[in-house]
N, C-alpha and C positions, 0 to 999 in steps of 0.2 A: 484707440491703441490697445486698451485692455482686452477688448474682444479679439483683436488680431493676435495678441499674445496667447490668449486661451485657445484660439483656433489652431495656431501653429503647434501648441503643446499637445492638443488633442490629436492633431494629424500625426505627430511623432509617435504617440501611443498607439494609434490605429495601425500605422505601418509596422511598428515594432512587433505588435501582438499578432498581426495577420500576414506576416511576410511569407509564411509557407504557402498560403493561397495566392498571394500576389505574384510570387516568383514562378509558380506553376502555371497559372492561367489568368490572364488579364481580365477576362469577363467576370471571373469570380471575385474581383474587387467589389463588384456590385451584387452579384448573385449570392455570394457567401460571406465575405468579410463584412459588408455593410450591415446585414441583418444581425450579426453577432456583436456589433459595436455597442458601447454603452449608450443607452437611450437618452441620457442627458448630455452627451458630448456634442459639440458643435458640428463635428463631422457627420454624425447621424442626423441631427436636426436639419442640417443644410442640404444633404444629398438624398435622404430617404424619401422625401416627398416628391422627388423627381422620377421615381421608379415605381413600377406596378408589378404585381405577380410574384413578389419575393416571399420567401418563407417568413413566418413570424416566430420570433424566439422569446419564450418566457422563462425566467429563472427564479428558483426559490432556494434560499440558503446559500447562494453563491453570488459573488459580485461579478460584474461584467469583466470578462477576461482581459480587457485592455485598460482597466482602471488603475492597475498598479504597475504594470510592466512598462518600463521606459524604453528598453532596447534589448535585443537578443544578438549576441556576437557569435559568429561561426568562423571556423578556420582550422581548429584542431581536428585531427583525423582519428582520435580515440578519446577515451575518458578524459575529462578535464578534472584533475584531482585537487587543484589548489588555485587560489586567487588572492592577491594582496594589493592594496592601494598604496600609492606613494603618499608622503606626508601632506602634500598640497592637494591631493585628490584629483589631479589632472590626468594622471596615467595610472594604470594598474597592470600587474603582471599575472600571468596564468601558467600553470605547469600541467603537463599531460602525460598519459601513458604512451603517447606517440613519441616520447623522448625529447620533446621540445619545450622551450619557454617562449611565450609570446608577450610582447609589450603593446598595450592598447592605449589609444588616445581617446579620452572620454568625449571630447568635442567633436571629433570626426567619426567616432564609432568604428574605427578601423585600426589594424595593426600599424604601429609606427615604423616597423622595419621587418626584415625577414626573420623567421623563427630562429631562436638561438638553440643550438644543439651541441652538447658536450660529448655525446657518444657513450654516456654512462647508463643508458636504459631509461625506463620510465621515470618521470619527474613526479615525486609524491608530494612535495611541499615547496612553497616559495615565500620569500620575505624580502621586504625593502627596508633598509635601515632608516632611522629617524632623520638623517641628513638628506636622504634622497640620492645619495651617491652610489650606493651599492645594492645589488640584488643577489640574494643567496637562494640556491636551489638544493633540495635533498633528493638523491637519486636511488634507483633500484640497486645500483652497483655498490652502494655504501659510500659514495663520494659526495662531498659537499662542494658545490661550485660557487665561486664568488665572481660576479660579473660587475664591471664598471658601467654605470648608466651613462657616463660621459663618453664612453668609447666601447659600445657593446660589441662591435665587430672584433675587438681584441679578444684573444683566447682567454677563457676564465682561469682564475686561480683555482686549482683542484686540491682539496683537502682530503687525502685518502686515509682517514683515521678509523673508519668503522669497518667491521667485518661482515656486515649484512645491510639490508635496505635501510635507508634513512627515511623515516616517516614524517619527521617534523623538523623545521629549522626556524629559529626566532632570534631577533636581535634584542639586546638589552635596551632599556629606554634611553640611555645616553649614547647608544650606538657603538660602544667600545668592545662589547662582548657578543659572541655568537654561541648559542646552544643548539645542539642537534641530538635528536632521539632516534634510536635505532633498534632493529630486531635483534641486534647482538647483545641486548639486555643492558645497554649503557646509554647514559647521556654524557656528551662531551661538552665542556664549557671552557671557553678561552677567547683570546684576542685572535682575529684573523689577519690583522695587519702587522703584528709584531711577533717576534720569536719568543713567545712566553710559554711556560708550561701549561698544558691543558689539563683541567680538572676532570676526573672520571667519576661519574655518579652511577652507582650500580643498583639494578633491580634483579629479581630472580627470574624474570621473564622478559620478553621483548617489550620495548618502550615505544608507545605510539604517539605520545603528545608531550609537549613541554611549553611552559609559559612563564614569563617574568612578572613579578609584582610591579606596580606602577613606579615605585621608588627604586626598583632594580636590586633591592637587597635580598630578595628571595626568588627561588625558582621552584615551580610546581611541576611534577611529572606524573604521567599516568601510564600504567603498564597492563600487559596481558594477565598479570596475576591479580587483577581487579583492585589494585591498590593505588592510591594517590599519595605521593610523598612530597614533603616540603624540604628544600635545601637552602643553605646559605650560599649565595652566589660568590661570596668572598673566599670561603674556605672549602666549599663543596661538601660540608658535613650536613647530615640530616638534622632537621629542626622539628621538634615535637614528635607526636605520635603519628603513625600512618593513618590516613583517612580511609576507612573501610566501610563498605555497605553496598556497593554496586554488585550486581549479579553477573556481570560480564566484563570483557576487556574494556579498559578506559581508553576511549578514542579521542577525547578532547577535553582540555581544561582551559579556563580563562578567568583572569582576575577582573573584578569590577574596577572602574576608573579610580575610585577612592581606596582600593585595596582592602576594603572591609569584607568583601565576599569573594569566594572562589566557586565558579560553576563548573560542573563536570557532566559529561555524557558518555553513555556506555552502550554495549550491545544488549538489545532487548531489555531495556530498563528505563526508568524515568530519569529526568534531569534532576540532579541534586545540587543544592547550594550549601556551601560550608563556610564556617568561620575559620579562616586560615590560622588565626592566632591560637585557637583552642583545638582545632581539628574536629569540631562538633558539626554534625549535619543540621543546619539551621532549618531547612525546609526541603521537601521534595515536590517538584512541580508535577502534579498528578495528571498527566496526559495518559494516552494509551501507550504502554511500553513498546518502544520501537528500537531501531538501530540509529542512535544519535551519533553522527559522524563529525559534526563540527558545531561549535557554539561561540558566540561573542556578544559582549555587552555593547550597547550603544555608547557613544562618547559621553552622554549625560547620565548614564547608568540606569535610565528608566525602563529600557527595553532589553530583552535578551532574544537574539535570533538563533535558531537551531536548524541544522540540516537533519530532517527526519524522514528517512527513506526517500520517497520521490517528491517530498514537499518541503517548503520553507515555512517554519513556524515562528511566529513573533509573539513573545510573551511580554505583556505589560506588567511590570513588577509592583507598581504602586508603593505605598509606605509599608504595607503589611504583606510580605512575600507570600504567606499562605493564601491570600486573596488574589493572587496573580491570575490573569486570564490570557487566553491565546487566540490567535486567528491563524488560518492556514492559507498560504499562497500556493496554488497549484499551477502547473504549466509545464514543468520538466517532465519528460517522458522516460527518464532513467533516474538512477540514484543521485541524490544531491550529496556531493562529496565535501563541499566547503562553502561556508557563508561568511561574509564579513561586511561591516558597516563602512561607509565612506568616512573620511575624517570629520566632515561636518555633520554626520549623522542623518543626512537627508536621503541617502540611497543605500540599498543593500545589493551586494554582488553575490551571486550563487553560481557555483561550478558543478557540472553534472556529467554522469556517464553517457548522457545523450549527445555529448560532444559540443554542448553549447555553454555559454556564459550568459546569464540573464541579470539585468540591472533593474531593480524594483524601486518604486517610490515609497520610502519608509514612512513618510508623513501621512500619505493617503491610506497606507495599509493599516494604520491604527484604527481607522473607522470602517473596517471591512464588515460586511454583513455576517452575522453569526450563522453557523451551519444549523441545519434541521436536526432534531433528535434522531440519532441513528447509531449503529455500531461504527466505531472508528477504526476497526481492523477487520481482517478476513472473517466472513460469516461462514461457518463450517457446516451448519445443519439447520434445516427448517422442518417443522411439522405443523399440520393443520388439524384443528379440533374436529370431532365427528360431526358437529353441527355446522362446521364451516365458518364460524364466527371469529375464530382466533388463529393467528399464525404465531408460532413460538420459534425463536431463533437462538442459536448459541454461537459464540464468537471467540476468536483469539484474544479479544480485549477482556476476557474473563467474565463477561456478563451474559445473562439470559434476558431476552426481551419478549414482551407480548404485544402483538399488533392487532388492530381491527382489520379483518380481511377486506371489508367493504371500502375502507378509506385509506388504509396504510398508516393511520395515526396510532401512536402508542396507546395501549390499554392501561398500562401501569408504568411506574418508574422502573428502571432496570433492576433485575433481580441480582443482587451482589452477595458474594460469599465465597465463591471459588477463588483460589489464589493463582490459578494458571489457566491455560487455554481450555475452553469448553469444546469437547469433541462431539457430543451427542445430546439430543433432547428428545423426549417423547411425552405425549399428552394422553392422559387417561380417557377412557371412553365417555365418562360423564363430564369431561372437560374441567374437572375441579383440581386436578393435580398435574404437575409437570415433574418429570424425572430428568436429571442432567448428569452427565459423566464428564470428568475433567482430567487433564494431565496431572492435576494435584493428587490423583489416586483416590478421590472420593466420588461417591454418587450422592446426589442430594434430591430431596423431595420438596416441592414448593406449592403453595396455594395460588391458584390463578385468580382468586377473588381478592386476596390481600397482598400478594407478592412476598409474603413471609415464608421463611424456610420452615418446613414441617419436621424434617428429619435429615440426618446425615448418615449415610451408609458407608461403612468401611468393610468391604468384602474380605473375607478370610482367604489368604493365599491366592488372591486373584491377580495381583500385579496391577498394572495400569489398565483401567477400563476404557475401551475404545467406543463401545456402543451400548445403548440401553433401549429396551422395547417393552411396552406394556402388553400384557395378554388382552384379548378382546373383552374379557369380563373384568379387567383391571385388578384381578386378584394377585397377579404375579408381575414381577419385572425380571426380564432376562438381561444378564450382564455379560458381555463378551470382552475378553481380556487379552492383553499382549502375550501372556504366557500360554495361550492356546486353550484356555478353558472357558466354559460358559457356566455361570451360576444362576440359580433361580432365587428370587427374593420374595417373601410373603409380605405384601403391602400392608395388610391389616395388622399383622403381628410385628411388622417391621423387623423381621429377622430372616436370616438365610434358611431356606427350606432343607429338609432332610434328604431331598433327592440327590443322588450322587452327581457330582459335577461332570460335565460333558467335556471330553478330551478331543481336541482337533489337531490338525497337522500345521502348526505354526500359529501366529497371531490371528485372533478373531477380529475382523473388521466390520462384520455385519451380522445381524440376526433379524428374523422376522417370524411372527406367529401366523399360522394359517387362519382364515376367517372363522373357522370353528373353534379355534384355540387348542385343537388336539395335537397339532404338529408344530415343531420349531425348526426353521431352516437356518443354517449357520454357514457363513462363508469364511474361508481362512486364507492365509498367505500362500499356502501351497497349491491353490487352484482348485480346491474341493468345495462342494456344497454338501453338507451333511444334514440329514433329516432325523429328528428325534421325536419320540412320543413324550408329550409334556407330562402326563400324569405318572408315567412309570420311569421316565428317564432312559428308556431303552432306545438304542440306535436302530434305525429302520433301513436306511440305505445312504450311499454316497454317490453324488454325481461328480465326475472328474472332467473339468474343462481342459486344462493343461497345467503347466507349472507356474502360471501367472496368478498373482493375488486376485482374490474375489473381493471387490470393494463394496458391493451392494447386492442384496437379494430382496425379492418381493413376491408375494402370492397373488394370483389372479383373483378377482372377486368370487369366483366359484370355488377356488382352491384347487382347480384341476391342473393349473400350470404354475411354474415358478420361473421368474425372469432373473437373470444375474448379469452383472456388469463387472468387468475387471481390467487388469493392467494390460491385457492384449488388445484393448480398444474396440472390442466387439460386445454386442448384447446377445445373450443366449436364452432361448426359451426351452424349458424342460417339462416333460410330463411328470407331475409329482407322484403318481402312482407307480409308473413303470421305470422312471428314471431315464427314459429315452430323451435324447436331445431332439427337439422338434425343428428348430431353425436357428440360424446364426444371422444376426442383423448387423450389417456393416455400413458405416457411414461416418463414424468419428475418426479422427486422425491421432488421437491420444487417449490415455486411460479413461475408461468409463468409471466415474466416481460414484454415481448414484442412479438407481432405476426405481420406477414406480408404475403401478397399474392404475388406470383411471377406472371409475365405477362402470363404464361401458366396455372395458376390456382393452383399451388402447394402452400403449406403453410410452412412458417418457423417460429420457435418459439425459444425464448431464455429464460433461466431459472436461478433462483438463485442457482440451482445445478451445474452451470458452463458449461452446455451443450447446444448445438444447435441441435434441431430436425427438420428434413424436412419430410413433410407428403404429401401423395397423398390423394385426396378427398375421394377415394373409400376404403381407409384402415384406421383402427382404431389404428394401431401401426405405429411407425416411419418407413419411408422408409430407413432412416439411421440417425445416430447420429454423430455429429462432436465434437471431444474432442480437447482441446487445451487451452482454457481460464482457468485461475486458480482462478477465483472468479466469482461472479454473472455476467451472460450475461444480460446486461441491455437494449439492443436495437438491432433490426435486420432490415435489409432493402435489398431488391433485386435490382440488377442492371437492367436497362430496357431491356438489351439483354438476360436476363434470364440465363446468364452463371455463375453468381457469386452471393453470398449472403454476405453482409457486416455486421459484428457484432462488438459490443464494450462491454467492461467489466469493472468491478471495479478493475481489475488487471492492469488498465492504458493502455491497448492495444486496437487496432482496427485490426480486421482480415478480409481479403477478401478471401473467400473460393470458390473453384470450385464446382459448383453444378452438372455439367454434368458427370464427371468420378466417383463421389462418389458412386452411386449405384453399379457400377462395382466393386469398391474397397470393398464394404461391403460384397460382395458375394464371392470374391476370396481372398484367404489367401496364401501368399508366406512366408514361414518360414524365419525369420531373415532378411527379405529384407526391404528396405526403404518403400515399399508398406505396409508391416505389421506394421512398426513403425508409419506410418501415421494414421492407424486405432486404434492403441493401446492407452489405457488410462493410465495415470500415477498414480501409487499407491505407496505411501511411497518412492517416488523417482525413481520408476522402470516403464519402459514401458513393459507391460505384453502381452504375446500372448494369443490366444483364450482359451488355457488350463491353463493359469496362469503361463506359463514359463517365465523366466527372459530374455527378449530380449535385453534390454539396460538400464543401470543406467544413470540418468541425474542429474548433480549437481543441488542443490537447487536453486542457483542463476541464473541458465539457464532455469528453467522449464517454467516460465511465458513467455519466449521469444523464445521458440522452435517452429519452423514450418517446415513442410515437404511438400510432393508433393501436398496434397489436399488443402494447404493454401499457395499459391504462394506469397501473399503479407501480411506482418505483419507490422503494424505501431506502433512502440513503441520506447522507449529510447534505447533499446538494441534489437539485433536480432541474433538468433543462428540458423544456417541452417545445416541440416543433408543431406548428399548425399552418394551415393555408392562409395566405393573404386574403382579405375580404374580396378582392378582385379576382381570386382564383390563382392557381399556381402558374408561373410563366412556362410556356411551352414553345417549342420551335427550334429550328436550327440556326436562326439568326439571333444571337444573344442580345443584340442591341434593340430587339423588339420589346424589351422590358422598359425602355425609355418612355416616359410620358410625352405625348406630342403637345 
């Protein structure tokens, strides 16, 4: 009986997590969904042995995608902004930008009735009162609607008290009061059943969130003025001092079940926990700053769940909050707008802009596999040392990391010191120093041997520095700034040189030294590439592409050519002596963010379209295109042996691709083989063949971490590897041929 119960539970998880594949193609229940199932599940153990020729899936730093997901609910036609459980946990409600409220039955996994619609625009928030009798919704029109859960077909009571969007509605613990927070800078508090005066609580900016303390005596509100305020729910008067410290709008606040702690989340900031009695910030949960849209404590107060961009984060608080640890549940393909625990604490519901609601197993989630060492946010830049041994990367998570090129393993602990996004990194010719530029307006020098900071550079009158580059002899560092200037820095003297600063037409996004070190190429926002003599600081010539920003420039190994990539989505090759445009390379569909020359004269380019193109000088179309990154490709760099190209992306990963076999792979297609999968692009979760055939479905939470034979090294918090079954890949037009006889 116990095995049957486990089998049925595993079957439920399997169907919930793989429904995209199952609904699209029945054969891919076996060809795709089964290989991705948890290896210790009874579904996998029972059925995998009955099939041959399926792909083999290995994972590192990431759990099986079906281990935590209990079900996925679909039905809304736009963003799902909010979700709330009933007191007994048997139903929950969701609100969407499609203007509807839906009520779901946990047991049947379906809507209980037709969607509820008041005609007041997008539904931003929903709440069910403690008695389970009423449902409140906050709408785009500023109207709060009260629905009777005993008679939902009856028109709702409409409270037209706000002058702008209502972002949050919440019932008091005794169910007698309703509070609503609005863009009109107010929180309204009062009874919705009786004709009582409503208390008005005033902020100086729009109010996004409100929460009652467990005893109902206090109300906390968070505003676009970055302030959290505590109010008396009896008088509407402020209590204590404002809680100040967040760097952005307060999107969410929540009291712990015992009322001792108040948690808050903000735009591009960490989660903060406060003592509501004193207003003191007890602890800051040091993840990577993100956009925290929703948080809630578990019923026992031991966990805190947060909606963090496209992920659900679960923090285990323990007795000492500073020692809190977190795990990440991936799977949503859009922003997670709301998260909440079920009343018994066993499940977590998350609502997303991907139009789905997901129910997660909260108990299993606490034992999730820890991610691999990696950047936890967009990787903005990579550089490779001259000996090819080290990859250096800089990220929006404010860190610089050093990796072993041969294995992708960390060389040192993260280099920490910048207080904001790292835009650029460069490594000296001897490989001993790294320079980094940050949004915090500093340039820093680091030792690659110890990871220690050597010096902090504060350029005079430079503004925000976007780009740094070492000269070939490592004597100087060039700094390109937002104010359109380029400064030279003497590395040995650690001071700005006496050379006059270089003036450009708009912000400088890229600089590059020629191989001889005599020339400096500079690309600016105005679509110009300027050439300067390094020793004299004299301008030589300007190449004009068009009015679109130049994001990246690079010299050819001989110095004869300059390649540029810009906002017009093309790659241009220039003669560095004459300034003549040699050719225009077209193939990307969005901005070209980075270009690089290989030692043998090929060109690599990375684009906001998520692809990497490799070009031959004599061809105007790509020799081949590398697919794999799931967001902007922000930087590309060749290894000195010309065997690999290193790329990084806003998807938080770094990839090291083989450049030698790629041309062969691009011209040979082996149906349903790992070779074919290496070339396939993902569309709507599917790896597609050359004729659009469905080769393999890949779970959403695995797509950014998938790598195959053309990408032997992937540096990320998770890694998913595909390989051929020992019996060889399944081939043929009769899919049931993979059954074992």
